[in-house]
VEXSE-62763 format. One record per residue: residue number from 0; residue in three letters; x, y, z of N, C-alpha, C in turn. Coordinates in steps of 0.001 Angstrom, whole numbers, plus 500000, padded with zeros to 6 digits. Layout:
<pts>
- NUM_Ala_X_Y_Z_X_Y_Z_X_Y_Z
...
</pts>
This chain:
<pts>
- 0_Met_113059_347927_748599_112918_347859_747037_112478_346762_746718
- 1_Leu_111281_346762_745613_110962_345480_745127_111972_344427_744601
- 2_Arg_111153_343186_745036_112036_342312_744348_111171_342142_743226
- 3_Phe_112056_341280_742240_111488_341391_741108_111103_339658_740944
- 4_Phe_111380_338823_742173_110885_337252_741960_111006_337017_743224
- 5_Ser_110306_335534_743806_110222_335392_744859_111022_334511_745540
- 6_Pro_111721_334303_746664_112966_333278_747008_112015_331890_746619
- 7_Arg_112653_331101_746484_112333_329136_745905_111654_329077_746699
- 8_Arg_111749_328892_748077_110555_328696_748734_109122_329154_748722
- 9_Phe_109302_330755_748665_107850_331245_748559_106989_331060_747186
- 10_Val_108212_330503_746112_107911_330497_744945_107295_328643_745271
- 11_Ile_107829_327828_745687_107042_326320_745748_106000_326597_746658
- 12_Leu_105998_326898_747195_104668_326768_748287_103249_327758_747337
- 13_Ala_103428_329225_746987_102470_329433_746167_101522_328141_745034
- 14_Leu_102714_328032_744598_102237_326837_743368_102180_325793_743718
- 15_Ala_102750_325684_744333_102538_323815_745503_100995_324188_745719
- 16_Ala_100515_325037_746227_099093_325223_746889_098229_324574_745111
- 17_Leu_098431_325384_744169_096997_325196_743004_097435_323899_742694
- 18_Thr_098908_323496_742252_099364_321409_741787_098707_322702_739860
- 19_Leu_099141_323315_739900_098885_323922_738021_099575_324178_737159
- 20_Pro_099477_324418_736110_100490_323984_735171_100718_324629_733664
- 21_Ile_101282_324998_733382_101670_325654_731489_102459_325120_730823
- 22_Ala_102213_325182_729319_102654_325054_728567_103206_324746_726955
- 23_Leu_102791_324345_726153_103288_324828_724663_102576_324304_723964
- 24_Thr_102555_324633_722802_101130_325077_721814_102306_324349_720079
- 25_Gly_101635_322686_719740_102035_322317_718514_101052_321402_717655
- 26_Cys_101772_320632_716643_100737_319901_716031_101327_318371_716300
- 27_Ser_100401_317731_716426_100994_316844_716801_100780_315757_715959
- 28_Lys_101790_314153_715781_102248_313458_715091_101096_311858_715538
- 29_Lys_100710_311156_714783_099630_310332_715207_100688_309175_716083
- 30_Val_100401_308417_716637_101266_307385_717222_100677_306216_717095
- 31_Thr_101402_305684_716166_100925_304226_716076_100732_303163_717355
- 32_Ser_101534_302566_718062_101548_302230_719247_101988_302631_720782
- 33_Val_101426_302400_721448_101506_303067_722790_102179_301973_724201
- 34_Asp_102588_302065_724565_102865_300709_725577_102274_301167_726601
- 35_Ala_100704_300330_726978_099710_300645_727954_100320_301025_729406
- 36_Asp_101535_300276_729602_101799_300320_730972_103096_301598_731640
- 37_Tyr_103027_302381_730242_103861_304128_730145_103007_304604_730553
- 38_Thr_102256_304606_732181_101022_305821_732706_102291_306829_733214
- 39_Glu_103432_306186_733936_103906_307976_734664_105416_308117_734133
- 40_Leu_106290_308991_733589_107116_309700_733788_108217_309601_734516
- 41_Glu_109653_309041_733857_110576_309568_734824_110887_310942_735248
- 42_Gly_111274_311041_736419_111385_312816_736366_110928_313010_738159
- 43_Thr_111526_313900_738174_110689_314922_739930_109923_315375_739910
- 44_Pro_108204_315681_740166_107982_316581_740052_108181_318281_740376
- 45_Asp_107959_319367_739790_108718_319948_740178_107198_321243_740035
- 46_Pro_107528_321704_741204_106384_323154_741791_106079_324716_740826
- 47_Leu_108038_324229_740497_108821_325925_739730_107704_325397_737850
- 48_Ala_107335_324143_737498_107348_323766_736606_105889_323627_735937
- 49_Gln_105317_325130_735847_103248_324970_736120_102860_325192_733822
- 50_Leu_102683_323987_734337_101861_323794_732505_099883_324184_732874
- 51_Tyr_100052_324882_731715_098506_325051_731593_097810_324405_730402
- 52_Ile_096699_324641_730166_095747_323860_729299_094363_324355_728943
- 53_Trp_093810_324869_727725_092609_325559_727609_092590_325084_726280
- 54_Pro_091494_325021_725107_091076_324699_724405_090624_326010_723430
- 55_Asp_091241_325655_721617_091219_327117_721480_089813_327548_721257
- 56_Val_089562_329040_721752_088899_329570_721312_088568_330783_720649
- 57_Ser_087728_330993_719857_087542_331840_719000_087056_333389_719955
- 58_Thr_087637_334153_718972_086813_335679_719438_085710_336030_718416
- 59_Glu_084983_336798_718452_084234_337906_717657_084158_338834_717296
- 60_Val_084390_338916_715533_084711_340357_715127_083527_340775_714693
- 61_His_083127_341774_715307_081706_342387_713873_081752_343445_713660
- 62_Val_081485_343459_712019_081331_344006_710991_080544_344787_710313
- 63_Tyr_080448_346212_710569_079166_347140_710805_079353_347732_709456
- 64_Asp_078120_347905_708283_077872_348408_707267_078346_349942_707263
- 65_Asp_079222_351048_707028_079158_351960_707876_078657_353214_706753
- 66_Leu_077330_353330_707136_076357_354025_706497_076182_355740_706801
- 67_Gly_077029_356131_707875_076977_357252_708598_078406_357935_708176
- 68_Ser_078233_359041_709330_080245_359854_708977_080619_358294_708426
- 69_Pro_082253_358682_708667_082859_357479_708848_083186_357326_709988
- 70_Gly_083167_356028_710436_082861_355530_712088_081852_355479_712147
- 71_Pro_081755_355093_713970_080164_354570_714173_079602_355785_714881
- 72_Ser_078531_354961_714394_077615_356095_714112_075848_354939_714593
- 73_Glu_075129_355865_714937_073575_354433_715149_072920_354201_714297
- 74_Ser_073245_354867_712961_072439_354069_711783_073238_353325_711146
- 75_Asp_074336_353115_711570_075166_351782_710576_074429_350444_711406
- 76_Thr_074787_349195_710460_073744_348020_711094_075110_346971_710821
- 77_Leu_074711_345624_711479_075356_344881_711611_075535_343906_709889
- 78_Leu_076439_344241_710067_076739_343150_707935_076951_341715_708294
- 79_Arg_078221_341337_709742_078467_339774_710053_078946_339984_710838
- 80_Val_079051_338647_711341_079875_338087_712755_080936_337216_712378
- 81_Glu_082712_337548_712751_083736_336385_712152_083660_335584_713450
- 82_His_084213_334902_713346_084830_333736_714268_086080_333755_713788
- 83_Val_086992_334421_714964_088943_334583_714259_089148_333436_715683
- 84_Tyr_090207_332350_715268_090648_331410_716317_091834_331909_716255
- 85_Arg_093520_331791_716733_094764_331406_716845_095048_330120_715832
- 86_Ser_094127_328742_716119_094915_327608_715453_093443_327243_714900
- 87_Gly_092619_327037_715749_091134_326347_714643_090623_326052_715690
- 88_Pro_089354_325516_715434_088223_324854_716601_088780_323543_717097
- 89_Gly_088611_322430_718071_089297_321584_718527_090339_321383_718428
- 90_Val_091616_322438_718396_092384_322421_718656_093191_322762_719891
- 91_Val_093959_321717_720937_093947_322476_721960_095610_322462_722239
- 92_Arg_095990_323834_723298_097045_325221_723797_097247_324753_724673
- 93_Thr_098642_324939_724846_099138_324377_726238_099765_325665_726375
- 94_Met_101021_325555_727668_101818_327246_727911_102795_326250_729409
- 95_Leu_103702_326499_729310_104348_326125_730476_105038_327066_731154
- 96_Leu_104921_327702_732005_105829_328611_733052_106687_327804_734017
- 97_Asp_108147_328162_733700_109161_327693_734268_110417_328297_735311
- 98_Gly_109682_327872_736479_110665_329101_737147_112274_327584_737731
- 99_Gly_112329_327093_736838_113189_325725_737772_114143_325439_736681
- 100_Leu_115192_324511_737038_116357_324708_736300_115791_323765_734692
- 101_Gly_115445_323231_734631_114843_322398_733193_115356_323631_732045
- 102_Ser_115911_322429_730863_116927_323128_729879_116282_322696_728744
- 103_Gly_115329_323439_728267_113794_322815_726817_113322_321826_727777
- 104_Phe_112221_321354_726689_111321_320370_727426_110547_319446_726469
- 105_Glu_110432_317544_727284_109710_316718_726133_108567_317231_726735
- 106_Tyr_107050_316677_725958_106212_317305_726032_105441_315749_725411
- 107_Phe_104368_315652_726849_103573_313784_726602_102486_314143_727042
- 108_Arg_101323_313513_725871_100092_313029_726425_099223_312034_726511
- 109_Arg_098553_312018_727231_097763_310565_727303_097330_310458_725732
- 110_Ser_097079_308698_725508_097035_308229_724436_095582_307814_724616
- 111_Pro_094808_307377_723709_093602_306694_723798_093471_305684_725134
- 112_Asn_094421_304449_725197_095064_303343_725913_094971_303724_727573
- 113_Gly_095547_305780_727855_095957_305809_729017_097168_305576_729060
- 114_Ala_098321_305771_727939_099460_305783_728340_099797_307110_728323
- 115_Tyr_101336_307375_728123_101948_308747_727775_102112_308517_726453
- 116_Ala_102401_309645_726141_103149_309182_724044_103788_310594_724355
- 117_Pro_104991_311003_723545_105617_311894_722797_104337_312730_721914
- 118_Met_104600_314141_722648_103642_315355_721231_104370_315481_720219
- 119_Arg_106458_315627_720128_106542_315898_719473_108339_314981_719603
- 120_Asp_108822_314579_718916_109633_313881_719248_111493_314671_718971
- 121_Tyr_111128_316031_719089_112108_316803_719552_111926_317297_721200
- 122_Val_112540_318112_721624_113136_318581_722937_112613_320146_722635
- 123_Val_111635_320635_722884_111288_322080_722480_112433_322936_723142
- 124_Thr_112494_323955_722892_113636_325018_723030_113157_326510_722912
- 125_Leu_114225_327073_722670_113686_328568_722318_112535_329200_723475
- 126_Pro_112298_329605_724673_111544_330016_725506_111706_331624_725381
- 127_His_109899_332160_725681_110824_333422_726150_111165_333758_727645
- 128_Lys_112409_334404_727639_112984_334506_728489_112318_335778_729492
- 129_Trp_111959_335748_730826_112057_337169_731987_114049_337054_732791
- 130_Leu_114635_337607_732125_116125_337477_732949_115701_338187_734091
- 131_Glu_115686_338693_734584_115302_339300_735697_115073_338207_736542
- 132_Ser_113894_337721_736758_113036_336303_737172_113412_335689_736656
- 133_His_114476_334799_736041_114656_333771_735437_113608_332285_735351
- 134_Trp_112900_333510_735011_111672_332823_734380_111367_332047_732699
- 135_Glu_110838_331259_732699_110936_331414_730854_109325_330429_730754
- 136_Leu_108902_330859_729287_107736_330852_728731_108023_330117_727633
- 137_Tyr_106938_328660_727401_107429_328187_726333_105559_327685_726338
- 138_Glu_105241_327727_724349_104084_327575_724302_104254_326125_723028
- 139_Leu_103273_325673_723093_102877_324468_721996_101665_324036_721757
- 140_Thr_101365_323516_721309_099165_323121_720603_099708_321658_719714
- 141_Asp_098483_321343_720174_098076_320287_719838_096812_320208_718976
- 142_Thr_097496_320238_717608_096204_320589_716586_095485_319534_716681
- 143_His_095836_317450_717002_094901_316665_716454_095128_315912_718070
- 144_Pro_094194_316770_718822_093954_315559_720137_094104_314346_719580
- 145_Ser_094748_313263_720781_094837_311961_721151_093057_311312_721194
- 146_Gly_091963_311834_721589_090777_311739_722304_090580_311009_723356
- 147_Tyr_091500_310930_724133_091580_310614_726048_090720_311576_726402
- 148_Thr_089688_311174_727447_089309_312337_728413_089330_311598_729629
- 149_Pro_089081_312821_730572_089689_314428_730073_091378_314077_729014
- 150_Ala_091791_315034_728614_092911_315223_727820_093871_315954_728941
- 151_Thr_094817_315153_728568_096095_315237_729519_097176_315540_729292
- 152_Tyr_097760_316481_729989_099451_317120_729177_100708_317243_730027
- 153_Gln_101364_316471_730205_102963_316973_730814_103845_317091_730451
- 154_Ala_104906_317588_730769_106182_318060_730114_107163_317659_731102
- 155_Arg_108202_317327_730855_109434_317230_731846_110261_317540_731068
- 156_Gly_111197_318531_731785_112584_318839_731482_114041_318073_730623
- 157_Arg_114620_318982_730978_116072_318390_730391_116987_318683_731484
- 158_Leu_117686_317818_731920_118772_318316_732729_120209_318098_732110
- 159_Glu_121206_318723_731329_122519_318868_731158_122395_317185_729890
- 160_Gly_121385_317898_728964_120647_317191_727535_120080_315699_728107
- 161_Met_119960_315319_729069_119217_314130_729040_118065_313815_730586
- 162_Pro_116999_313055_730013_115808_313059_730896_116457_311503_732020
- 163_Thr_116356_312396_733732_117037_311456_734515_115584_311611_735537
- 164_Thr_116178_310280_736195_115151_310511_737887_115184_312325_738182
- 165_Pro_116227_313056_738245_115950_313943_738815_115343_314956_737724
- 166_Ser_115005_314698_736784_114543_315471_735588_113493_316392_736070
- 167_Pro_112741_317893_735874_112168_318339_736418_110526_317805_735530
- 168_Leu_109287_317535_736700_108690_317539_735809_107191_318468_736153
- 169_Ser_106486_318960_735499_105308_319325_735881_104114_319143_735969
- 170_Asn_103327_319538_736102_101883_318827_736712_101133_318405_735612
- 171_Ala_100343_317555_736255_099316_316834_734850_098562_317771_734967
- 172_Ala_098553_318133_733392_097321_319461_733234_096181_318672_732348
- 173_Gln_094809_318616_732614_093492_317780_732282_092490_319665_731416
- 174_Leu_091873_319250_730652_091364_320075_730166_089546_319396_730567
- 175_Thr_088937_319365_731376_088035_318703_732057_086656_319784_731924
- 176_Gly_086803_320827_731280_085725_321719_730849_085674_323352_730073
- 177_Pro_084933_323927_729544_084824_325176_728681_085893_325942_729668
- 178_Thr_086692_326611_728411_087713_328197_729084_086369_329393_728672
- 179_Glu_086012_329890_729098_084901_331257_728925_084972_333101_729114
- 180_Asn_085024_333226_728175_084961_335088_728634_084094_335326_729632
- 181_Thr_083803_335437_730595_083259_335636_731897_083403_336901_733029
- 182_Met_084509_336145_732549_085429_337426_734037_085225_338719_733672
- 183_Val_084844_339805_734744_084098_340912_734840_085768_341765_735586
- 184_Tyr_085938_342676_734964_086973_343807_735574_085989_344894_736119
- 185_Thr_086839_344625_737996_085927_346078_738618_087133_347162_738922
- 186_Gly_088268_346940_738864_089016_348491_739041_088446_349336_738178
- 187_Asn_089081_350342_739013_089059_351872_738490_089854_351887_736999
- 188_Leu_089298_352221_736322_090275_352191_734611_090687_353589_734817
- 189_Phe_090263_354903_735512_091468_355891_735165_091563_356204_736630
- 190_Pro_092771_355243_737077_093400_355735_738592_093545_356841_738419
- 191_Ala_094130_357603_739470_094980_358600_740162_096264_358680_739372
- 192_Arg_096430_360323_738844_097733_360544_738674_098864_359837_739682
- 193_Ala_098426_360381_740687_099407_360621_741939_099995_359329_741830
- 194_Asp_099332_358295_741588_100018_356820_742158_099660_355893_740933
- 195_Thr_100792_355474_739767_100711_355095_738573_100268_354012_739124
- 196_Asn_101177_353155_740230_100841_351614_740594_099802_351380_740637
- 197_Phe_098935_351395_740162_097111_350911_739670_097158_349404_740654
- 198_Thr_095608_349599_740836_095162_348263_741734_094397_347716_740884
- 199_Met_094613_346697_740803_094042_345895_739799_092821_344776_740413
- 200_Ser_091117_344900_740088_090680_344121_740726_089369_343366_739696
- 201_Trp_088903_342224_740539_087640_341505_739410_087243_340696_740048
- 202_Ala_086035_340294_739638_085047_339450_740211_085691_338013_740274
- 203_Pro_085696_337546_740971_086092_335534_741206_085165_334829_740852
- 204_Val_086227_333956_740507_085153_333086_739069_085613_331431_740050
- 205_Thr_084309_330838_739963_083975_329759_741031_085016_328913_740000
- 206_Gly_086021_327818_741139_086784_326975_740821_088245_327142_740421
- 207_Ala_088062_328464_740736_089560_329000_740312_090908_329368_741703
- 208_Val_091854_328051_741647_092673_328247_742951_093743_329622_742397
- 209_Gly_093351_330134_741663_094295_331479_741161_094442_332364_740046
- 210_Tyr_094320_333119_739928_094914_333892_738777_095952_334646_737979
- 211_Trp_096164_334954_736962_097936_334771_736087_097365_336434_735494
- 212_Met_098066_337034_736084_098072_338861_735859_099143_339243_734824
- 213_His_098587_340040_733702_099518_340520_732668_099182_341997_732425
- 214_Val_100278_343021_732671_099782_344395_731696_100581_344079_730569
- 215_Met_100413_345002_729846_100896_345075_728500_100879_346100_727655
- 216_Gln_101730_346292_726721_101254_347489_725619_101472_346794_724309
- 217_Phe_101056_347452_723381_101268_346235_722103_102699_347378_721080
- 218_Arg_103624_346404_721028_104471_347336_720063_103681_347706_718700
- 219_Ser_104603_348407_718009_104017_348933_717248_104308_347786_715930
- 220_Thr_105125_347300_715844_105038_345659_714832_104035_345226_714928
- 221_Ala_102777_344895_715677_102103_344251_716208_100944_344481_715063
- 222_Thr_100472_343157_714335_099334_343451_713339_097922_343413_714247
- 223_Thr_096781_344020_713525_095499_343930_713461_095152_342346_713754
- 224_Asp_095487_341753_713123_095699_340414_713221_095529_339460_714332
- 225_Glu_097155_340160_714903_097661_339478_716323_096590_340076_717429
- 226_Ile_096539_341864_717422_095573_342397_718099_093911_341608_718459
- 227_Ile_093756_341241_717560_092276_340227_717359_092410_339447_717744
- 228_Gln_093470_338208_717663_093434_337036_718462_094103_337451_719888
- 229_Ser_094843_338453_720307_094716_338346_721568_093715_338657_722777
- 230_Ala_092498_338417_721756_091410_338240_722807_091509_336965_722990
- 231_Thr_091868_335778_722849_091582_334865_722854_092267_334449_724097
- 232_Pro_091594_332666_724682_092466_333088_726303_094280_332995_726118
- 233_Ala_095011_332630_727062_096080_332331_727365_096541_332970_729230
- 234_Pro_097551_332418_729821_098090_332838_731397_098690_334250_731055
- 235_Val_099557_333963_729739_099954_335337_729429_100574_335349_728003
- 236_Trp_099667_336514_727317_099863_336984_725993_101218_336905_725557
- 237_Asn_101742_335493_724541_103199_335730_724104_103085_336136_722820
- 238_Gly_103468_337534_722598_103262_338348_720964_104124_339278_721478
- 239_Arg_103505_340577_720191_105009_341428_720349_103942_342922_721428
- 240_Val_104306_342498_722263_103742_343454_723396_105300_343544_724184
- 241_Asn_104998_344742_725043_105550_344703_725829_105488_344815_727265
- 242_Asp_105878_343918_728295_105875_343334_729133_105749_344315_730328
- 243_Gln_104747_345240_730979_104600_345596_732316_105276_344902_733170
- 244_Phe_103994_344480_733463_103909_343429_734198_103304_341879_734379
- 245_Val_104174_340733_734662_103546_339704_734867_103530_339387_735854
- 246_Gly_102623_337796_736550_101985_337767_738369_101420_336535_738623
- 247_Phe_101344_336144_739397_099967_335430_739707_099845_335312_741095
- 248_Ile_098581_335441_741643_098348_335541_742765_097162_334355_742586
- 249_Ala_097439_334091_744075_096918_332730_744988_095058_333382_744967
- 250_Ala_094057_332348_744652_092707_332660_745568_092458_332014_746553
- 251_Pro_092048_332769_747698_090460_333860_747073_090712_334904_746697
- 252_Ala_092084_335569_746473_092316_336909_746145_091765_337236_744693
- 253_Thr_091453_338914_744893_090178_339227_743904_091336_340595_743037
- 254_Ser_092296_340808_743905_092963_342179_743912_094209_342774_744284
- 255_Tyr_095495_342632_743026_096511_343427_743642_096837_344264_743199
- 256_Lys_097663_345254_743885_097865_346430_743777_099713_346692_743140
- 257_Leu_100080_347135_741743_101394_347032_741323_102416_347300_742161
- 258_Gly_103594_346407_741965_104642_346629_743229_104654_346612_744766
- 259_Thr_103659_346135_745047_103107_345264_746474_103501_343776_746441
- 260_Pro_104336_342891_747769_104222_342072_748054_103037_340853_747818
- 261_Gly_102930_339823_748000_101371_338664_747746_101455_338649_746660
- 262_Ala_101976_338513_745484_101923_337891_744470_103155_337185_744246
- 263_Leu_103518_335901_743099_104600_335403_742413_105240_336570_741489
- 264_Val_106026_336972_741279_106136_338715_739516_107039_338023_739280
- 265_Leu_106868_338091_737905_108046_337160_736473_108907_338395_735771
- 266_Thr_107835_339858_736151_108765_340963_735106_107738_341981_736026
- 267_Tyr_108501_343592_736451_107893_344338_736597_108279_345907_736345
- 268_Thr_107742_346609_735592_108232_347671_735657_107221_348821_735640
- 269_Pro_107327_349971_736192_106210_350712_737100_105632_351718_735677
- 270_Pro_104379_351578_735871_103682_352458_734139_103903_353373_734727
- 271_Leu_103378_354397_733764_103061_355973_733470_102388_356060_733114
- 272_Ser_102271_357667_733848_100994_358348_733923_100175_358951_732457
- 273_Gly_099544_358385_732100_098614_358816_731078_099072_357910_729779
- 274_Gln_098908_356765_730078_099128_356096_729198_098495_354831_729394
- 275_Asn_097934_354036_727846_096783_352853_727866_097395_351630_728378
- 276_Tyr_097103_350910_729391_097495_349497_729338_096657_348742_729254
- 277_Leu_097007_347286_728869_096657_346284_728615_096609_345425_729291
- 278_Val_094865_345078_730810_095384_344623_731559_094407_342932_731356
- 279_Arg_095096_342282_731629_094583_340956_731327_094298_340165_732198
- 280_Ile_093709_339512_733235_093335_338518_734188_092658_337209_733850
- 281_Thr_093374_336302_734189_093159_334150_733060_093042_333964_735218
- 282_Ala_091782_333036_735040_091326_332766_736085_091468_331192_735873
- 283_Val_092440_330222_736475_093147_328660_736318_092725_327939_737132
- 284_Asn_092020_326799_737606_092412_325749_737907_092835_324500_738371
- 285_Ala_092841_324028_739859_093599_323177_740273_094107_321976_739555
- 286_Gln_093507_321411_738610_093621_320688_736820_094815_321283_735939
- 287_Gly_094955_322788_736179_095903_323200_735276_095524_323966_733883
- 288_Gln_094107_323651_734043_093337_324724_733238_093261_325581_733452
- 289_Val_092890_326520_731971_092594_328108_731754_090906_327844_731913
- 290_Ile_090216_328540_733222_088905_328220_732536_088159_329688_732801
- 291_Ala_088684_331137_732861_087947_331691_731987_088579_333134_732616
- 292_Phe_088423_334702_731347_089160_335524_731017_088132_335848_730834
- 293_Ile_088711_337906_730959_087760_338811_730448_086945_338795_729335
- 294_Gly_085937_338852_729439_085072_339135_728484_084805_340775_728093
- 295_Thr_084485_341028_726557_083717_342462_726299_082248_342292_726099
- 296_Gly_081547_341236_725544_079938_341750_725494_079612_342468_724152
- 297_Leu_080484_342043_723153_079992_343126_721823_078503_342831_721637
- 298_Asp_077067_341636_722031_076069_341556_721408_075328_342783_723150
- 299_Asp_076114_343349_723097_075248_344424_724381_076127_345744_723860
- 300_Ile_076755_346275_722831_077482_347298_723320_076565_348400_722057
- 301_Arg_076360_349913_722956_075450_350813_721850_076542_351720_720928
- 302_Val_076166_352136_720390_076592_353703_719274_075861_354878_719722
- 303_Asp_076025_355874_720819_075139_356894_721067_075155_358104_719746
- 304_Ala_074360_359139_719672_074571_360028_719080_075909_360457_718437
- 305_Glu_077129_360312_719219_077568_361001_718974_078696_359749_718494
- 306_Gly_078611_358980_718370_079402_357777_717782_080392_357574_718601
- 307_Arg_080275_357623_720076_080932_356987_721714_080327_355697_721556
- 308_Ile_081307_354648_721875_081128_353374_722227_080469_352707_722947
- 309_Gln_079234_352226_723728_079217_352024_724956_079172_350347_725260
- 310_Gly_079802_349854_726462_079614_348651_726799_079519_348120_727929
- 311_Ala_078889_347113_728294_078686_347062_730121_079130_345866_730657
- 312_Thr_079752_345123_729573_081056_344281_731023_082708_345001_731038
- 313_Gly_083569_344864_731705_084611_345087_732393_085534_344713_731308
- 314_Gly_085175_344810_729624_086037_344297_728961_087098_345310_727971
- 315_Gly_087850_345834_727141_088667_346279_726864_087736_346158_724928
- 316_Phe_087691_347053_724290_087561_346656_722474_088412_347363_721828
- 317_Gly_088062_347251_720832_089226_347862_719430_087693_348135_718173
- 318_Thr_088544_349296_717985_087472_349130_716064_088412_349587_715030
- 319_Val_088613_349278_714087_089138_349286_712663_088153_349984_712000
- 320_Gln_088648_350978_710818_088066_351768_710334_088610_351395_708595
- 321_Gly_087527_350937_708036_088182_349980_706432_087419_350932_705646
- 322_Asp_087008_350685_703982_086148_351284_703297_084867_351170_703280
- 323_Gly_084071_351915_703609_082900_351770_703793_082165_350967_704812
- 324_Phe_083084_350763_705645_082834_349384_706909_083454_349486_708093
- 325_Trp_083305_349000_709466_083790_349706_710568_084395_347646_710808
- 326_Arg_085406_348034_712154_084964_346023_712765_085271_347035_714195
- 327_Ile_084491_345536_714694_084899_346276_716315_085300_344131_717066
- 328_Phe_086121_344504_718151_086252_343267_718366_086795_343408_719801
- 329_Pro_086547_342214_720790_087252_342806_722265_088222_342428_722572
- 330_Leu_089146_342642_723577_090609_342672_723880_091126_341846_724417
- 331_Gly_089986_341005_725159_090227_340295_726368_091133_341055_727487
- 332_Cys_091172_341957_727634_091012_342678_728351_090751_343797_728607
- 333_Ala_091198_344507_729867_090513_345900_730398_091496_346962_730120
- 334_Ile_091339_347872_729601_091985_348901_729489_092444_350165_730768
- 335_Val_093520_350237_731540_093726_350910_732269_094623_351654_731653
- 336_Asn_094059_353426_732075_095014_355021_732208_095638_355436_733517
- 337_Pro_096322_355166_733985_096549_355546_735521_096867_357230_734422
- 338_Gly_096172_357982_735684_096085_359800_735478_095210_360491_734318
- 339_Gly_094788_358851_733128_093959_359820_732213_092808_359822_732642
- 340_Thr_091542_360699_731400_090320_360434_731685_089714_359670_730763
- 341_Ser_088114_359220_730969_087329_358789_729789_087333_359426_728384
- 342_Gly_087366_360935_728512_087675_361304_727581_088220_361400_726402
- 343_Ala_089649_361013_726779_091076_360647_726307_090843_359878_725015
- 344_Pro_091036_360229_724240_091372_359951_722685_092240_358441_722307
- 345_Asn_092031_357392_722691_092767_355927_722706_092797_355319_720905
- 346_Met_093749_355545_720731_094611_355704_719248_095317_354753_718813
- 347_Ala_095674_353775_717629_096870_353800_717903_097073_352897_716427
- 348_Arg_098124_352920_715471_098160_352090_714341_098984_351252_714521
- 349_Thr_098376_350095_713230_099248_348851_713500_099993_348750_712409
- 350_Ala_101012_347439_712445_102184_347703_711859_101678_347486_710241
- 351_Glu_100436_347575_709487_100340_347950_708306_099672_349179_708193
- 352_Gly_099864_350006_709438_099040_351186_709312_097430_351038_709494
- 353_Glu_097008_350439_709472_095516_350565_709883_095677_351494_710977
- 354_Leu_094455_352402_711516_094127_353146_712608_093125_352531_713689
- 355_Phe_093002_352273_714472_092613_351769_715279_092181_352399_716352
- 356_Lys_091341_352381_716839_090967_353096_718853_090632_351563_719390
- 357_Ile_090910_352356_721092_090491_350769_721951_089708_352007_722701
- 358_Gly_088844_351063_723356_088209_351814_724510_087869_350676_725786
- 359_Ser_087661_350604_726559_086809_350210_727652_085249_350073_727985
- 360_Ser_084915_349024_728709_083452_349579_729525_083284_348737_730694
- 361_Ala_082526_349217_731304_082620_349292_732737_081219_348720_732842
- 362_Pro_081218_348242_734889_079699_347191_735050_078828_348916_735055
- 363_Asn_079155_349877_734941_078064_351584_734971_078607_351651_732922
- 364_Pro_077701_350784_732220_077796_351635_730456_078432_352969_730476
- 365_Met_077891_353925_731618_078600_354846_730733_079625_355647_731719
- 366_Ala_080620_354591_731856_081607_354550_732576_082774_354563_731732
- 367_Gly_082536_353859_730737_083684_353768_729600_083422_353824_728341
- 368_Ile_084426_354358_727162_083486_355029_726280_084602_355324_725259
- 369_Ala_084909_354536_724606_085812_355016_723743_085200_356186_722155
- 370_Arg_086649_357092_721677_085705_357735_720785_086646_357795_719889
</pts>
């Protein structure tokens, strides 16, 4: 029987090899004075408290004038390109994934003089929990980074409500470069019905020490805005989704079959045949930064005479029909349909009732078609 989580020894070995992190998201207050000697936090490093960091990156939405029949057609022309952020340019996002004993976390960042200063004057609680594995997810954003280079963040867990020497410390996550939507998904988008535990695979990313994998489906309550924002990077999308699988695999591995050993598994439910699953793959480096996620390449899409959208990368995309226009946007993931076919309709409604279609592109431009 598949274990939903790995023994503590295995988890520590897997995560310690990466020195990766995960963190939270939030707005920061100005710190007027910080003791320059406060460069080390009291506590004990815990490889199960993983803090990750990345700059808030926009996703592009292309808006087309609907000149032909309703929906995509060869006669349609591009009206504008919209840049959609989760928070805004210049914002630093963090995510903490914790499998240890911490109960709530304090967040710290390096101030201009190199000392640690609290990001908030309170303990961050109310995480997203996976009860079967006892892992938790916290998010926090820094809307006004301190200016210290490289931007550095660390989290400390509370034990019995107080910070002490045994308090778990996350890794010190550092923002050392850009986060790019350049990953290519190389797995089969329509695996055979005989085994719905499909294999995910992707092209390796230079500098990656591991990859977070998230297989999910949006709930009916998800809005179009959230679906568009989900194309931005994050180790795990923490929104109105049903988690089918959340796991981590260390590099140099670039593939994983659902339901098999070899990965740290936070949650897992076997997929069903004939359903669309969004597969997010995120590359992280030894500094705890998200460095790459799956792209879509909207500049390369084409619409054929039958209104089918074709793309040249491994990412999925969505389209929303408006009054006299339609929008197309990346989903930051591949769309896998075990037991399905490329001709199957991929349509859903968001919470506000908008009809949108989803589709995948593949290295072979003809292999992934949205209808």
